[in-house]
N, C-alpha and C positions, 0 to 999 in steps of 0.2 A: 311282575315287578320289573320296573325299569330303573336303571342307574345311569346318571349322566355326570360327566365332569366337564364343566364349562368354564370359559375364561373371558373376561372382559364383557363386551356387549353382545355376546353370542345369545341368540334366541332359539329356543327349541319349541316347536309346535307339536305337542303330543296329543293324538286323538285316540281315545279308547272306544272300542266298539264291541258289542256282544255278537260277533260273527265268527264262524269258523270258515276260514278261507282255505280251500283245498285246491291244490294245483294238479289234481288227478283227473281232470275232466268233469268235475262236479261243480255246480254253481255255488256261490257263497250262500251260507245258510246259518240260521241261529242254532245254538246247541239244542234247544227244545225241539225244533223242527227236525234236525238231523236224527235225534234219538226217538222221536215219536212217529214220524211219517216214513213208512217204508224202510225201517231200520235194517232189515236183512239186505235189501238192495243197496242201501247206502254203505253198509259195511263191506259188502262184496265189491262194490266199485272202489272204495277206498283201499282195500287190500289187493285188488286186481285178481279176484277169483270169481267163480260163478256162484250164484245164489244157492245152489245145491251143496256147496261146500261150507255153508254157514249153518251151524246148529245152535239151537236154543236148549240149554240144559237147566235142570233144576238141582241146585247144590243143596244138599241136606247135611246138617251137622251130625256127626256120629253120636253126639250126646243128646240128640233130639229124640224124645220118647213118644212123640205124637205121630 
């Protein structure tokens, strides 16, 4: 969401893009590419940790009887 307060002849050129721009040494990428291609490596690079520190867990509800 963007909010602007303009006065007079002020022109605002707003461009919206579906890119995640990270300044952590990673190239710009789309959300779907970030979360589907090399997710562990992407998260590790984003957080500044090694890939062996990233774990994938399966969260199961306590009410789940299956």
